[in-house]
C-alpha positions as CSV (number, residue, x, y, z in Angstrom):
1,X,64.0,117.2,127.4
2,X,66.3,114.3,128.2
3,X,69.1,114.8,130.6
4,X,72.8,114.0,129.8
5,X,72.6,110.9,132.1
6,X,69.5,109.6,130.3
7,X,71.1,110.1,126.9
8,X,74.2,108.3,128.2
9,X,72.1,105.4,129.6
10,X,70.1,105.1,126.4
11,X,73.2,105.1,124.2
12,X,74.9,102.6,126.4
13,X,71.9,100.3,126.4
14,X,71.6,100.5,122.6
15,X,75.3,99.7,122.2
16,X,74.8,96.6,124.5
17,X,71.7,95.5,122.5
18,X,73.6,95.8,119.3
19,X,76.6,93.8,120.6
20,X,74.4,91.1,121.9
21,X,72.5,90.9,118.6
22,X,75.8,90.5,116.6
23,X,77.0,87.7,118.9
24,X,73.7,85.9,118.6
25,X,73.8,86.2,114.9
26,X,77.3,84.8,114.7
27,X,76.3,81.8,116.9
28,X,73.2,81.3,114.7
29,X,75.3,81.3,111.5
30,X,77.7,78.8,113.1
31,X,74.7,76.6,113.9
32,X,73.5,76.8,110.3
33,X,77.0,75.8,109.1
34,X,76.8,72.9,111.5
35,X,73.4,71.9,110.0
36,X,74.9,72.0,106.5
37,X,77.8,69.8,107.7
38,X,75.3,67.3,109.2
39,X,73.3,67.1,106.0
40,X,76.4,66.4,104.1
41,X,78.1,63.8,106.3
42,X,75.2,62.5,108.5
43,X,73.5,63.5,111.8
44,X,74.9,63.7,114.3
45,X,78.6,63.8,113.2
46,X,80.1,62.1,116.2
47,X,77.9,59.0,115.7
48,X,78.4,58.9,111.8
49,X,82.0,59.8,111.1
50,X,83.4,59.2,107.6
51,X,85.1,55.9,107.0
52,X,88.3,57.6,105.8
53,X,90.5,58.5,108.8
54,X,91.8,61.6,107.1
55,X,88.4,62.8,106.2
56,X,87.1,61.9,109.7
57,X,89.8,64.2,111.3
58,X,88.9,66.9,108.8
59,X,85.2,66.8,109.6
60,X,86.0,66.6,113.4
61,X,88.1,69.8,113.1
62,X,85.3,71.6,111.3
63,X,82.8,70.4,113.9
64,X,85.0,71.5,116.9
65,X,85.5,74.9,115.3
66,X,81.8,75.5,114.8
67,X,80.9,74.3,118.3
68,X,83.6,76.5,119.8
69,X,82.3,79.5,117.8
70,X,78.8,78.8,119.0
71,X,79.8,78.6,122.6
72,X,82.0,81.7,122.6
73,X,79.4,83.9,120.9
74,X,76.6,82.5,123.1
75,X,78.7,83.3,126.2
76,X,79.2,86.9,125.0
77,X,75.5,87.2,124.1
78,X,74.5,86.1,127.6
79,X,77.0,88.6,129.1
80,X,75.7,91.6,127.1
81,X,72.1,90.5,127.5
82,X,72.5,90.4,131.2
83,X,73.7,94.0,131.2
84,X,70.9,95.4,128.9
85,X,67.6,96.9,129.8
86,X,64.8,94.7,128.3
87,X,62.6,97.7,127.7
88,X,64.7,98.5,124.7
89,X,63.7,95.3,122.9
90,X,60.4,94.9,121.1
91,X,58.2,91.9,121.3
92,X,58.9,90.9,117.7
93,X,62.7,91.2,118.3
94,X,62.4,89.1,121.4
95,X,60.5,86.3,119.5
96,X,63.3,86.3,116.8
97,X,65.9,85.9,119.6
98,X,64.0,83.0,121.2
99,X,63.7,81.3,117.8
100,X,67.4,81.6,117.1
101,X,68.3,80.3,120.6
102,X,65.9,77.3,120.1
103,X,67.5,76.5,116.8
104,X,71.1,76.7,118.3
105,X,70.1,74.6,121.3
106,X,68.6,72.0,119.0
107,X,71.9,71.7,117.0
108,X,74.3,71.6,119.9
109,X,72.3,69.4,122.4
110,X,73.4,66.0,120.9
111,X,77.1,67.1,121.1
112,X,76.7,68.3,124.7
113,X,75.3,64.9,125.7
114,X,78.2,63.2,123.9
115,X,80.7,65.3,125.9
116,X,79.0,64.4,129.2
117,X,79.1,60.7,128.2
118,X,82.8,60.9,127.3
119,X,83.7,62.6,130.5
120,X,81.9,59.9,132.5
121,X,83.7,57.2,130.6
122,X,87.0,58.8,131.3
123,X,86.2,59.1,135.0
124,X,85.1,55.5,135.2
125,X,88.3,54.4,133.5
126,X,90.4,56.5,135.8
127,X,89.5,54.6,138.9
128,X,91.0,51.2,138.1
129,X,93.9,52.8,136.2
130,X,94.9,54.9,139.1
131,X,94.6,51.9,141.4
132,X,96.8,49.9,139.2
133,X,99.4,52.7,138.8
134,X,99.4,53.4,142.6
135,X,99.8,49.7,143.4
136,X,102.7,49.4,141.0
137,X,104.5,52.4,142.5
138,X,103.7,51.2,146.0
139,X,105.3,47.9,145.0
140,X,108.4,49.7,143.8
141,X,108.7,51.6,147.1
142,X,107.9,48.8,149.5
143,X,109.7,46.0,147.7
144,X,107.3,43.4,149.1
145,X,108.0,39.9,147.8
146,X,104.3,39.0,147.6
147,X,103.5,42.1,145.7
148,X,106.3,41.5,143.3
149,X,105.0,38.0,142.6
150,X,101.5,39.3,142.0
151,X,102.9,41.8,139.5
152,X,104.9,39.1,137.7
153,X,101.8,36.9,137.6
154,X,99.8,39.8,136.1
155,X,102.4,40.3,133.4
156,X,102.2,36.6,132.5
157,X,98.5,36.7,131.9
158,X,97.3,36.3,128.3
159,X,95.5,39.7,128.1
160,X,98.3,41.7,129.7
161,X,99.3,43.4,126.4
162,X,95.8,44.5,125.6
163,X,95.3,45.8,129.2
164,X,98.5,47.8,128.9
165,X,97.5,49.2,125.5
166,X,94.1,50.1,127.0
167,X,95.7,51.9,129.9
168,X,98.0,53.8,127.6
169,X,95.0,54.9,125.5
170,X,93.2,55.9,128.6
171,X,96.1,57.9,129.8
172,X,96.4,59.7,126.5
173,X,92.7,60.5,126.4
174,X,92.8,61.8,130.0
175,X,95.9,63.9,129.2
176,X,94.2,65.5,126.2
177,X,91.1,66.2,128.2
178,X,93.1,67.6,131.1
179,X,95.2,69.9,129.0
180,X,92.2,71.1,127.0
181,X,90.3,71.8,130.2
182,X,93.3,73.6,131.8
183,X,93.7,75.8,128.7
184,X,90.0,76.7,128.8
185,X,90.2,77.3,132.5
186,X,93.1,79.8,132.1
187,X,92.3,81.5,128.8
188,X,88.6,82.1,129.1
189,X,88.9,84.3,132.3
190,X,91.9,86.1,130.8
191,X,90.0,86.9,127.6
192,X,87.0,87.9,129.5
193,X,89.1,90.3,131.7
194,X,90.8,91.9,128.7
195,X,87.6,92.2,126.6
196,X,85.4,93.6,129.4
197,X,88.0,96.2,130.3
198,X,88.8,97.5,126.8
199,X,85.3,97.1,125.3
200,X,82.9,97.8,128.2
201,X,84.3,99.4,131.4
202,X,87.1,101.7,130.0
203,X,84.9,103.3,127.3
204,X,82.0,103.6,129.7
205,X,84.2,105.3,132.4
206,X,85.9,107.6,129.9
207,X,82.5,108.7,128.6
208,X,81.4,109.2,132.2
209,X,84.4,111.5,132.7
210,X,83.5,113.6,129.7
211,X,79.9,114.0,130.8
212,X,80.5,114.4,134.6
213,X,84.1,115.5,135.1
214,X,83.4,116.9,138.6
215,X,82.4,113.5,140.0
216,X,85.8,111.9,139.3
217,X,87.6,113.8,142.1
218,X,87.1,111.1,144.8
219,X,89.1,108.7,142.6
220,X,92.2,110.9,142.6
221,X,95.0,109.5,144.7
222,X,97.5,111.9,146.3
223,X,100.1,110.7,143.8
224,X,98.0,111.5,140.8
225,X,96.9,114.8,142.3
226,X,100.5,115.9,142.9
227,X,101.6,114.7,139.4
228,X,98.7,116.7,137.8
229,X,99.6,119.9,139.6
230,X,103.3,119.4,138.9
231,X,102.6,118.9,135.2
232,X,100.5,122.1,135.0
233,X,103.2,124.1,136.8
234,X,105.9,122.9,134.4
235,X,103.8,123.8,131.5
236,X,103.0,127.3,132.9
237,X,106.7,128.0,133.7
238,X,107.8,126.8,130.3
239,X,105.3,129.1,128.6
240,X,106.3,132.1,130.8
241,X,110.0,131.4,130.1
242,X,109.5,131.3,126.3
243,X,107.5,134.5,126.6
244,X,110.1,136.3,128.6
245,X,112.9,135.5,126.1
246,X,110.8,136.6,123.2
247,X,110.0,133.2,121.6
248,X,106.2,133.4,122.4
249,X,105.1,137.0,122.2
250,X,101.4,136.1,121.9
251,X,101.3,134.3,125.3
252,X,100.4,137.5,127.2
253,X,97.2,138.1,125.2
254,X,96.0,134.5,125.3
255,X,97.5,133.5,128.6
256,X,94.3,132.6,130.5
257,X,92.8,130.8,127.5
258,X,95.9,128.7,126.9
259,X,96.3,127.8,130.6
260,X,92.7,126.8,130.9
261,X,92.8,124.6,127.8
262,X,96.0,122.9,129.1
263,X,94.5,122.5,132.6
264,X,91.5,120.7,131.1
265,X,93.7,118.5,129.0
266,X,95.8,117.6,132.0
267,X,92.8,117.0,134.2
268,X,91.1,114.6,131.7
269,X,94.4,112.7,131.3
270,X,94.7,112.3,135.1
271,X,91.1,111.4,135.4
272,X,91.5,108.6,132.9
273,X,94.4,107.3,135.0
274,X,92.4,107.7,138.2
275,X,89.4,105.6,137.1
276,X,91.7,103.0,135.4
277,X,91.9,101.2,138.8
278,X,88.1,100.9,138.9
279,X,88.1,99.5,135.4
280,X,90.7,97.0,136.4
281,X,88.7,96.0,139.5
282,X,85.5,95.5,137.5
283,X,87.3,93.6,134.7
284,X,89.1,91.3,137.2
285,X,85.7,90.6,138.9
286,X,84.4,89.7,135.4
287,X,87.3,87.4,134.8
288,X,86.8,85.8,138.3
289,X,83.1,85.3,137.4
290,X,84.1,83.6,134.1
291,X,86.5,81.4,136.0
292,X,83.8,80.3,138.4
293,X,81.4,79.6,135.5
294,X,83.9,77.6,133.6
295,X,84.9,75.7,136.8
296,X,81.2,75.0,137.5
297,X,80.4,73.8,134.0
298,X,83.6,71.6,133.9
299,X,83.4,70.3,137.5
300,X,83.3,66.7,136.1
301,X,86.7,67.2,134.5
302,X,88.5,68.2,137.7
303,X,89.2,64.5,138.7
304,X,90.7,63.9,135.3
305,X,92.9,67.0,135.7
306,X,94.0,66.0,139.3
307,X,94.8,62.5,138.0
308,X,96.8,63.9,135.1
309,X,98.7,66.3,137.4
310,X,99.4,63.5,139.9
311,X,100.8,61.2,137.2
312,X,102.9,64.1,135.7
313,X,104.4,64.9,139.1
314,X,105.1,61.3,139.9
315,X,106.8,60.9,136.5
316,X,109.4,63.5,137.4
317,X,112.8,62.3,138.7
318,X,113.8,63.1,142.3
319,X,116.3,66.0,141.5
320,X,113.6,67.7,139.5
321,X,111.1,67.5,142.3
322,X,113.6,68.8,144.8
323,X,114.5,71.7,142.5
324,X,110.8,72.6,142.2
325,X,110.4,72.5,145.9
326,X,113.4,74.7,146.6
327,X,112.5,77.2,143.9
328,X,108.9,77.6,145.2
329,X,109.8,77.8,148.8
330,X,112.7,80.2,148.3
331,X,110.6,82.3,146.0
332,X,107.6,82.7,148.3
333,X,108.9,82.0,151.8
334,X,112.7,82.4,151.4
335,X,115.1,85.0,152.9
336,X,114.7,87.4,150.0
337,X,111.0,86.8,149.5
338,X,110.0,89.9,151.6
339,X,111.1,92.3,148.8
340,X,109.2,90.3,146.2
341,X,106.0,90.3,148.3
342,X,106.4,94.0,148.9
343,X,106.7,94.7,145.1
344,X,103.8,92.4,144.3
345,X,101.5,94.0,146.9
346,X,102.4,97.5,145.8
347,X,101.7,96.6,142.2
348,X,98.3,95.1,143.1
349,X,97.4,98.2,145.1
350,X,98.2,100.5,142.2
351,X,96.5,98.1,139.8
352,X,93.2,98.6,141.7
353,X,93.7,102.3,142.1
354,X,94.7,102.4,145.8
355,X,97.5,104.1,147.5
356,X,99.9,101.4,148.9
357,X,99.5,101.0,152.7
358,X,102.9,100.3,154.2
359,X,101.5,99.0,157.5
360,X,99.1,96.5,155.8
361,X,101.9,95.3,153.5
362,X,104.3,94.7,156.3
363,X,101.5,92.9,158.3
364,X,100.8,90.7,155.3
365,X,104.5,89.9,154.8
366,X,104.9,89.0,158.5
367,X,102.0,86.5,158.5
368,X,101.1,85.0,155.1
369,X,104.6,83.7,154.1
370,X,104.9,82.0,157.6
371,X,101.5,80.2,157.0
372,X,102.6,79.2,153.5
373,X,105.9,77.8,154.8
374,X,104.1,75.8,157.5
375,X,101.6,74.4,154.9
376,X,104.4,73.4,152.5
377,X,106.4,71.7,155.3
378,X,103.2,69.8,156.4
379,X,102.5,68.7,152.8
380,X,106.1,67.5,152.4
381,X,105.9,65.5,155.7
382,X,102.4,64.2,155.1
383,X,102.3,63.4,151.4
384,X,105.8,63.4,149.9
385,X,107.3,61.3,152.6
386,X,104.9,58.5,151.7
387,X,104.8,58.9,147.9
388,X,108.5,59.7,147.2
389,X,110.8,59.1,150.3
390,X,113.9,59.5,148.1
391,X,112.9,63.0,147.2
392,X,112.5,63.9,150.9
393,X,116.0,62.5,151.6
394,X,117.5,64.5,148.7
395,X,115.7,67.6,149.9
396,X,117.0,67.2,153.5
397,X,120.6,66.8,152.2
398,X,120.4,69.9,150.1
399,X,118.9,72.0,152.9
400,X,121.8,70.9,155.2
């Protein structure tokens, strides 16, 4: 006779296997659509684009959509497959899974190599471009006569226009790559956190509460316990009051049954709230793991992102830079930042299901903002004073 926990584990494992199979099937169908597209326009598509620019953009849009669908479903398949028990999969089913994975890998391998090559080209182009940009900005700051003459001589060369156009194209490609990577870096962990919480952890913990309600008591905070008792007392007093004034005459005969039913309802509602912090913690860890995986897979794109961020920051005028500095410093290390830190830390404590510890919060507020203030001042002195001295001068005048 199977126990309740064994039934729960079996049902949970079956659900994970079903979800993994559906994601793999979606990725497999996307790979088949990619194969159909290659048979129609040539293989691989990035090496044999259509001659018509409009048609080429259309084909590229379909290609990117299919590749994105394959990657998303493969990532979900790997996540669910990691959590499943392999004993629930037969040998025939495992062979079918391996065949589908081999077919998918065969279709996306050429495009993965092309992306790696494109990233290396961007990185190689970024070195001379950044040097040229840095030298021009250094010339503007230093005002050296020899550097100015060299810059004028460079502008008088025959291939100067082509070089400028090439730099602009390189900047545009780097900007597109950086923005796309930044969006992926932010959205994938967020989507993973939301999906794992509402699809995996919350249903599993709620089912655990229904099967083993007595094992949820350690997760009850004092606040939730007091609110649970207060809600039950209010319900009991309301029922007794309506009975005494004659609006609920049947309450005396069904008193114990009604109170017990309401107590179980209130207990389950409070139990769901109590384990919500654990679900948030597990979901946030899943999001953090997704962030690490994305950062690891896209580590070659970080130099492009840093270069784009540096050019974007340098392109701002001095008042805008100073406004950003003042806003950030006053928000995190300013006179009124203590209240903001206190609200933030209390919210984080409740988010993870902990009772806010006032001593730990005050200790954090007394140390971390001071360290941040020192780091910001050191960065302004060490970096900004060399790259944008006028911004430092404006900042000093505004602080005075």
